[in-house]
C-alpha positions in Angstrom: 7.7 45.0 -10.1 4.2 46.5 -9.8 4.3 46.3 -6.3 7.3 48.4 -6.2 5.6 51.1 -9.0 2.8 51.7 -6.7 4.8 52.1 -3.9 6.9 54.8 -5.8 3.6 55.8 -6.8 2.3 56.9 -3.4 5.3 57.9 -1.8 5.6 60.7 -4.5 1.6 61.4 -4.1 2.2 61.7 -0.9 5.3 64.1 -1.1 3.3 66.5 -3.4 0.2 66.4 -0.9 3.2 67.3 2.1 4.0 70.0 -0.5 0.9 71.5 -1.3 0.0 71.7 2.2 3.2 73.8 3.0 2.9 75.6 0.1 -0.1 76.8 1.2 0.4 77.2 5.2 3.2 79.5 3.8 0.8 81.9 1.3 -1.3 81.8 4.2 1.1 83.3 6.8 2.2 85.8 3.9 -1.0 86.8 2.8 -1.7 87.7 6.6 1.0 89.8 7.2 -0.4 93.5 7.0 1.6 96.8 6.9 1.9 97.5 10.5 3.5 94.5 10.5 5.8 95.5 7.8 5.9 99.3 9.8 7.4 96.7 12.9 9.4 95.1 11.5 10.9 98.5 9.5 11.3 99.5 13.2 13.2 96.7 14.8 15.8 96.3 12.0 15.9 100.0 11.6 16.3 101.8 14.9 16.8 105.2 12.8 13.1 104.9 12.4 12.4 104.8 16.1 14.8 107.6 17.4 15.5 110.4 14.7 11.3 111.4 14.1 11.8 112.2 18.0 14.9 114.1 18.2 14.5 117.8 19.7 16.4 120.1 18.0 16.3 122.3 20.5 17.4 120.5 23.5 20.1 117.9 21.5 21.6 119.6 18.7 23.6 121.9 20.3 25.4 118.6 22.9 25.4 116.5 20.3 27.1 118.8 17.3 30.2 119.7 20.9 30.4 116.0 21.3 30.6 115.5 17.5 33.7 118.3 17.3 35.8 116.7 20.1 34.7 113.0 18.8 36.2 113.8 15.3 40.0 114.4 16.9 39.4 111.2 18.6 38.5 109.4 15.5 41.1 111.0 13.0 43.7 110.0 15.3 43.2 106.7 16.1 41.8 105.9 13.1 45.5 106.9 12.0 47.1 104.9 14.3 45.1 101.4 14.7 45.4 101.6 11.1 49.6 101.6 11.3 48.6 99.1 14.1 47.0 96.9 11.3 50.0 96.9 9.3 48.6 99.0 6.2 48.5 102.4 5.4 47.2 105.3 7.7 44.7 106.8 5.2 43.0 103.5 5.7 42.1 104.3 9.2 41.0 107.6 8.1 38.5 105.6 6.0 37.7 102.9 9.0 36.1 106.4 10.7 33.8 107.3 8.6 31.9 104.5 7.0 31.6 102.1 10.1 29.6 104.8 12.0 27.1 106.2 9.5 26.5 102.4 9.2 26.1 101.7 12.6 23.5 105.4 13.0 21.2 103.8 11.0 21.5 99.4 12.2 22.4 100.3 15.9 20.8 100.5 19.0 23.5 101.8 21.6 22.7 105.9 21.2 26.1 106.0 23.1 28.2 103.7 20.9 30.8 104.8 18.7 31.8 102.3 16.4 35.2 102.6 14.2 39.1 101.3 14.4 39.5 99.4 17.5 42.7 98.6 18.9 42.2 94.9 19.7 40.5 94.2 16.3 43.3 95.7 14.5 46.1 93.4 16.5 44.4 90.4 14.9 44.0 91.8 11.5 47.5 92.7 11.7 48.7 88.9 12.0 46.9 87.8 9.2 48.4 90.9 7.5 52.0 89.9 8.1 51.9 86.4 7.5 50.3 87.0 4.0 52.2 89.7 3.0 55.4 90.0 4.8 57.1 92.8 4.0 60.4 92.9 1.7 59.2 89.8 0.8 60.0 90.1 -3.4 56.5 89.3 -4.5 55.7 92.6 -5.5 56.6 96.0 -6.8 56.2 99.0 -5.6 54.8 100.7 -8.6 51.8 102.9 -8.2 48.7 101.1 -8.5 44.6 103.0 -9.0 43.7 106.6 -8.0 44.5 106.4 -4.3 48.4 106.1 -6.0 49.7 103.5 -3.2 52.1 100.7 -3.8 50.6 97.1 -4.6 52.8 96.0 -1.9 49.9 98.6 0.2 47.1 97.5 -1.5 47.8 93.9 -1.2 48.0 94.6 2.8 44.6 96.2 2.5 43.3 93.4 1.0 44.3 91.4 3.5 42.6 93.3 6.1 39.6 94.1 4.4 39.2 90.4 3.7 39.4 89.9 7.6 36.9 92.5 8.2 34.5 91.0 5.1 34.8 87.4 6.6 33.8 88.6 10.9 31.2 90.5 9.4 29.9 87.7 7.6 30.1 85.3 10.6 28.8 87.9 12.6 25.5 88.4 10.1 25.2 84.3 10.7 24.9 84.6 14.0 22.1 87.0 13.8 20.4 84.7 11.6 20.8 81.7 14.0 19.4 84.3 16.3 22.8 83.6 19.2 22.8 87.7 20.4 21.1 85.9 23.8 24.3 84.0 24.0 26.4 87.0 25.3 24.9 85.6 29.2 28.0 83.2 28.5 30.6 86.6 29.3 30.4 87.3 32.7 31.9 90.9 33.6 35.3 89.7 34.8 35.9 87.8 31.7 35.1 90.8 29.6 36.9 93.1 32.2 40.5 91.3 32.1 40.4 90.3 28.2 39.9 94.3 27.4 43.0 95.9 30.0 45.0 92.7 28.6 44.4 93.6 25.1 45.1 96.9 26.2 48.5 95.9 27.4 49.4 94.3 24.2 48.5 97.9 22.2 50.1 99.8 24.9 53.1 97.0 23.6 52.7 97.9 20.3 53.4 101.7 20.9 56.4 101.5 22.6 58.6 101.4 19.4 56.9 104.8 18.1 57.8 106.3 21.6 61.3 105.4 21.4 61.6 105.9 17.1 63.0 102.2 17.3 62.7 100.2 14.0 62.1 96.6 14.6 60.8 93.5 12.9 57.3 92.8 13.7 57.2 90.0 16.5 53.6 87.6 17.6 53.0 84.4 19.0 52.6 83.0 22.0 54.5 85.2 24.9 55.1 87.1 21.9 54.5 90.3 24.2 57.7 89.5 26.3 59.7 89.0 23.7 59.3 92.7 22.0 60.3 94.0 25.6 63.1 91.7 25.6 64.2 93.1 21.9 63.5 96.5 23.0 66.0 96.2 26.0 68.8 94.9 23.9 68.6 97.0 20.9 67.7 100.0 23.4 70.7 102.1 22.3 69.3 102.5 18.8 66.3 104.7 20.1 65.7 107.9 18.7 66.8 110.6 21.2 64.4 112.8 19.3 61.5 110.3 19.3 61.5 110.2 23.3 61.8 113.5 24.1 58.4 114.2 22.1 57.4 111.7 23.4 58.0 111.9 27.4 56.9 115.9 26.7 53.3 114.7 24.8 52.8 112.0 27.7 53.2 114.4 30.2 51.0 117.0 28.6 48.4 114.8 28.1 48.0 113.3 31.3 47.8 116.4 32.9 45.2 118.8 30.7 43.0 115.7 30.3 43.3 115.3 34.5 42.3 119.6 34.6 39.5 118.7 32.3 37.7 115.7 34.4 38.5 117.6 37.7 37.0 121.0 36.8 34.2 119.7 33.9 31.8 121.3 35.8 33.4 124.5 35.8 33.9 124.9 32.3 31.4 124.4 29.5 33.8 122.5 27.0 36.9 120.5 27.4 40.2 121.6 26.6 40.8 119.5 22.8 44.2 118.9 23.9 44.7 115.9 21.4 44.2 118.2 18.5 46.3 121.6 19.9 48.8 118.7 20.2 48.2 117.7 17.0 48.6 121.0 15.2 51.7 122.3 17.7 54.0 118.8 16.7 53.1 118.7 13.1 54.2 122.5 12.8 57.3 121.2 15.0 58.5 118.4 12.8 57.9 120.9 9.7 59.9 124.0 10.6 62.9 121.7 11.9 62.4 119.1 9.8 62.9 116.4 12.3 62.2 113.5 10.0 65.7 114.7 7.8 67.5 116.0 10.9 66.8 113.5 14.0 64.9 110.6 12.1 61.7 111.2 14.0 59.1 108.7 11.5 56.2 110.9 10.5 52.7 109.7 9.3 53.6 110.5 5.7 51.5 111.5 2.8 48.0 110.6 2.5 46.1 110.1 -0.5 42.9 112.6 -0.7 39.4 111.6 -1.6 37.6 107.8 -1.2 38.6 105.5 -3.4 36.3 103.7 -5.6 34.4 100.1 -4.2 36.3 97.2 -5.0 35.5 93.7 -3.2 38.0 91.8 -1.0 40.1 88.9 -1.9 38.0 86.0 -1.1 40.6 83.7 -3.2 42.3 84.0 0.8 39.3 83.7 2.8 40.1 79.7 4.5 43.7 81.3 5.1 42.0 83.5 7.8 39.4 81.7 9.2 41.1 82.2 12.4 41.1 86.1 12.1 37.4 86.0 11.0 35.9 84.5 14.0 38.2 86.0 16.3 37.2 89.6 14.7 33.5 88.7 15.1 33.7 87.5 18.3 36.3 89.8 20.4 34.2 93.1 18.8 30.8 91.9 19.3 31.6 91.3 23.0 33.3 94.5 22.9 30.4 96.6 21.4 27.7 94.6 23.4 29.2 95.5 26.5 29.8 99.3 25.5 25.8 99.4 24.5 24.8 97.5 27.7 27.1 100.4 29.6 25.2 102.9 27.8 21.5 101.2 28.3 22.1 101.0 31.7 23.4 104.7 32.2 20.5 106.5 29.8 17.7 104.4 30.6 16.4 102.2 27.3 16.9 99.3 26.4 19.2 97.2 23.9 18.6 93.9 22.0 21.3 91.5 21.3 20.8 89.9 18.4 20.2 93.4 16.7 23.7 94.7 17.7 24.6 91.1 16.0 23.1 92.4 13.0 24.7 96.0 13.2 28.1 95.4 13.9 27.9 92.4 11.1 26.9 95.1 8.0 29.4 97.9 10.1 32.2 95.3 8.8 30.6 93.8 5.6 30.0 97.0 3.6 33.2 98.6 4.9 35.5 95.9 3.9 34.2 97.1 -0.2 35.6 100.6 1.0 39.3 99.2 2.0 38.4 99.5 6.1 40.3 97.6 8.5 37.8 96.1 10.9 36.0 97.5 13.5 33.9 97.7 16.2 33.1 99.4 19.8 35.7 101.9 20.7 35.8 102.3 24.9 37.8 105.6 24.3 35.5 107.2 22.2 32.2 106.1 23.7 33.1 108.1 26.9 33.7 111.0 24.9 30.3 111.1 24.1 29.4 109.7 27.5 31.3 112.8 29.1 30.1 115.7 26.7 26.6 114.5 27.4 25.7 113.7 24.0 22.2 112.4 23.4 22.0 110.5 20.3 23.9 109.2 17.6 23.5 112.3 15.7 27.1 113.2 17.5 28.3 110.6 15.3 27.1 111.6 12.0 28.6 115.0 12.9 31.8 113.7 13.4 31.7 111.7 10.4 31.4 114.9 8.5 34.4 116.5 9.9 36.3 113.3 9.0 35.5 113.5 5.6 36.8 117.1 5.4 40.0 115.3 6.6 39.9 112.9 3.9 39.5 115.3 0.9 40.9 118.9 2.5 43.1 118.7 6.1 44.7 115.1 5.0 47.8 116.2 3.3 48.8 118.6 6.4 48.7 115.6 8.5 52.0 113.9 6.5 54.3 115.8 9.2 52.4 114.5 12.3 55.1 112.5 14.0 54.3 109.0 15.0 55.4 109.1 18.4 52.9 112.2 19.3 50.0 110.1 17.9 52.0 106.7 20.2 51.2 108.7 23.1 47.7 109.8 22.0 46.8 106.1 21.9 48.6 105.2 24.8 47.2 108.1 27.2 43.5 106.9 25.6 43.9 103.9 26.9 43.8 105.0 30.0 40.0 103.9 31.2 41.0 100.6 29.8 44.2 100.3 31.6 42.7 101.4 35.2 40.4 98.1 35.2 42.9 96.4 37.5 41.3 98.9 39.7 38.1 96.3 39.5 40.0 93.7 41.4 39.2 95.5 44.6 35.2 94.9 44.1 35.6 91.5 42.8 37.9 90.1 46.2 35.0 91.7 48.5 32.0 90.5 46.7 33.5 86.9 45.3 37.2 85.8 45.7 36.4 83.8 42.5 35.5 86.4 40.0 38.7 87.7 41.2 41.1 84.3 40.3 39.0 84.6 36.9 40.1 87.7 36.3 43.6 87.0 37.0 43.9 84.0 35.0 42.0 85.7 32.1 44.2 88.8 31.9 47.8 86.3 32.1 46.0 84.0 29.5 45.8 87.0 27.5 48.6 88.9 27.7 50.6 85.6 27.3 48.9 84.8 24.2 46.2 87.0 22.4 42.8 88.4 22.8 41.0 86.0 21.3 42.4 83.0 23.2 42.3 84.9 26.6 38.1 85.3 25.9 38.0 81.3 25.3 40.0 80.6 28.1 37.6 83.6 30.1 34.6 81.7 28.8 35.4 78.6 29.6 37.1 78.7 33.0 34.3 80.5 34.6 31.6 78.2 32.6 33.7 75.5 34.4 33.8 77.3 37.8 30.0 78.1 38.0 29.5 75.0 37.3 31.0 73.4 40.1 29.8 75.7 42.2 25.9 75.0 40.9 27.0 71.4 41.2 28.0 71.7 45.1 25.3 74.0 46.1 22.2 73.8 47.9 19.1 75.0 44.9 16.2 74.0 47.3 15.2 75.0 50.8 12.4 73.5 52.8 10.5 76.1 55.5 9.1 74.7 58.5 5.9 76.3 60.6 6.3 76.2 63.7 3.6 76.5 66.4 4.4 80.2 67.5 4.2 81.0 63.1 1.1 79.9 62.5 -0.1 80.9 65.8 0.8 84.5 64.3 -1.1 83.7 61.2 -4.0 83.3 62.6 -4.0 86.2 64.3 -3.1 88.4 60.9 -6.4 90.4 59.4 -6.8 90.3 55.7 -6.1 93.4 55.1 -2.8 93.0 56.5 -2.3 90.3 54.6 -3.0 91.2 51.5 0.0 93.7 51.4 1.9 91.2 52.4 3.7 88.6 49.9 6.7 86.2 50.4 9.6 84.4 47.6 11.5 82.2 48.3 14.7 82.2 46.7 15.9 78.6 46.4 19.0 78.9 44.4 22.6 80.6 44.1 22.9 83.9 41.9 25.4 83.8 39.2 25.7 85.4 35.8 24.5 82.0 34.1 21.2 82.4 36.0 21.1 86.1 37.3 19.3 87.7 34.0 16.8 85.0 34.4 16.1 85.2 38.2 15.3 88.7 37.3 13.4 88.4 34.6 11.2 85.6 36.7 10.7 87.9 39.6 9.9 90.8 37.7 7.2 88.8 35.6 6.0 87.7 39.6 6.0 91.1 40.4 4.3 92.7 37.6 1.4 90.0 38.9 1.7 91.0 42.0 1.1 94.5 41.5 -1.6 94.0 38.6 -5.4 93.3 39.6 -5.0 90.1 41.0 -4.2 89.0 44.7 -4.4 85.7 46.5 -6.6 84.3 48.7 -5.6 83.7 52.6 -5.4 80.4 52.6 -2.9 80.4 49.4 0.0 81.6 51.5 2.7 79.6 51.1 6.9 80.2 50.4 6.9 80.4 46.3 10.0 78.9 45.5 11.4 80.8 42.1 13.6 78.9 40.1 15.9 78.8 36.9 12.9 77.6 35.3 8.9 77.9 35.5 7.3 78.6 38.6 4.9 75.7 39.6 4.0 76.9 42.9 1.9 79.7 41.9 -1.8 79.9 43.8 -4.3 78.8 41.2 -7.0 80.6 42.4 -7.3 84.3 42.1 -9.4 87.1 43.2 -10.3 90.5 41.3 -8.6 93.0 43.8 -7.6 97.1 43.4 -3.4 97.5 42.9 -1.9 99.1 45.7 1.7 98.8 47.4 2.5 96.1 49.6 5.9 94.8 51.2 7.7 92.0 49.2 9.8 89.4 51.5 12.6 88.0 49.6 13.6 84.5 51.8 17.3 84.4 50.4 18.0 81.6 52.6 18.5 79.8 49.8 21.4 81.9 47.9 24.6 79.5 49.3 26.7 81.0 47.1 26.9 83.9 44.6 29.1 85.8 42.3 29.3 89.6 41.4 27.0 89.7 38.8 24.0 87.9 40.9 24.6 90.5 43.8 24.1 93.7 41.2 21.1 92.3 39.9 19.6 91.2 43.3 20.8 94.9 44.6 19.2 96.4 40.8 15.8 94.5 41.6 15.9 95.6 44.9 16.2 99.3 44.0 13.9 99.0 41.2 11.3 98.0 43.6 11.8 100.4 46.1 11.4 102.8 43.1 8.4 101.7 42.2 6.9 101.8 45.8 7.4 98.5 47.1 9.1 97.7 50.5 11.5 95.0 50.1 12.8 93.0 53.0 15.6 90.1 52.8 15.6 87.9 55.2 18.0 84.8 55.8 21.0 86.6 54.8 24.2 85.2 55.7 27.1 88.1 57.2 28.6 88.4 53.9 25.5 88.1 51.3 24.5 91.3 53.5 28.3 92.6 53.0 27.7 92.1 49.4 25.0 93.7 48.6 25.5 97.2 50.9 28.9 97.1 48.8 27.2 97.0 45.6 24.4 100.0 47.0 22.1 98.3 48.7 21.0 100.5 52.3 22.5 99.5 55.4 19.5 99.6 57.2 18.3 97.3 59.8 15.2 97.4 58.4 16.1 95.7 55.4 18.2 92.6 56.3 16.3 90.4 59.0 17.1 87.2 60.4 14.0 85.0 59.1 10.4 85.1 57.8 9.2 85.2 61.0 10.9 88.3 62.3 10.0 89.8 59.0 6.3 89.1 59.4 6.5 90.5 63.6 7.7 93.8 62.6 5.6 94.5 60.0 2.3 92.8 62.2 3.8 95.4 64.7 4.0 97.9 62.4 0.8 97.6 60.9 -1.1 97.5 65.0 0.7 100.4 65.8 -0.4 102.4 62.6 -4.4 101.1 63.3 -4.0 102.6 66.8 -2.6 106.1 65.7 -5.9 106.0 63.2 -8.3 105.1 65.4 -7.2 107.9 68.2 -6.9 110.2 65.8 -11.0 109.3 64.8 -11.7 109.0 68.3 -10.3 112.7 69.2 -11.9 114.1 65.4 
């Protein structure tokens, strides 16, 4: 008994000492944090503190204002339409176009990314709304509730949508805490392209009933898109003639004017705001002709004024919407991060994936208390900022001011807007996502496996849903990538022949110090392309720094998907200078579009830094793919082997030395 008591005391003393050591170490770390560390943390988590002080009013305010005005039209129209698509009252779409951009401007890093209501997340939310609060269920009354003046049925529906928004945001914040933003390397470009194209097909399908002026029940589930078209064909006689005529006119006008805007963009200072003009004209025509009663054309209806008092979403239904919550979190973040990538690539700045997770999570969690539907990055509206020359998130903030004016003052005048005109605006706005079918050509020319992935992911998306298509695409691309990696040759052994050794002996040290050779001994896929890029650029920074290798250390240095162990241990101080980099690509036995794009980008970036890059050992298909992706097709760029590259460089160096000697003698 006494022995057990002693053991217990010893354990308690040990636990107490461990606890004290942990507390003391934690206190030391906390006490070592200074004001510069706190300021750095705030700049990382609040990107607005980074770009706002550098904002140039003279250079950026005018293009941001023009872009914000053009964006506000899209925010209002798409907000109304996507709210209806989410099976809630249209006014909640205006709230979703106002609050999320404000929050993202503070926490987001994409300077040209527009957040707000989004078609794919609206469709996901609609499945939960229709399942938990079906229409005409008899469980809710139509009595008005609260300052919005909406029925209890409408408030219960927005409650479900807000709960989906809240849960999706919480999941994104949890992923941020777990530092899982880096998991985006699992998302290849063909998967995202095909998923968004399939989702756009679903959105167009959901708008067909408004284009035809038909009343139809909510249809979802596997093959739901095909069932919608079957229902439409069976009941096509119920279509409203006035709605069909209005839809055709709106579609033709929108397509023609937008094409003219795009074609003559360089000649006109500002694009024609055809969306705004169409909204005004169709609303006036509908009001004076009374199309709602005389021709049975559905209109938006009365929009309550003002912003509601914040209210917590119903937490009791979170267990019933887990699937929708995860779908909103993953699909919304996938689209948003790829838009941020494109923006950063086009305008030369960096994006932190984990910070984007936090920004997207907050833009869902906070607005969920203000009756907002799920939101994400919106491709069509982000393109508005691209095309109108926006400089920063100030454009989104200006659009928020316009949306706020609509909520308080202009909203009641939109009650006569025909739903068929609104649907036409949405369908035309999806053109940028639908023309991604053109991506099939480049995938076929570069890598046919990516072409297969695109087709299969698209088929799964239109047959089931965007979340199912995304999950299938990721798993399918990983499975194919692992299969190709397992069958690919990852190591390449180079045998030095007598002729090459003789050439090495004849090279002078000056020539040797300006030539570096790197062997790429692995396939290039989306799984390892970013790591390959980081390793090669890191090696390039070291080579262009203050160190060069000794002559005796001239060996091919293999670059692998891990730490390089082939670096020479002896370094000598030397002044940095331009040099020639020979990339031995004979080890690239297979590749995909992402890998070829990364390799092309590295070559062009090094060339811009003054480094001459020679690619040796490339097979014909790799050369064709690199040229298709933008690498110059000069004979000096692609050589058969390292021997050929060194021979060519040696000849060029000898000729240069001879000319210099002749010039010196003549002088």
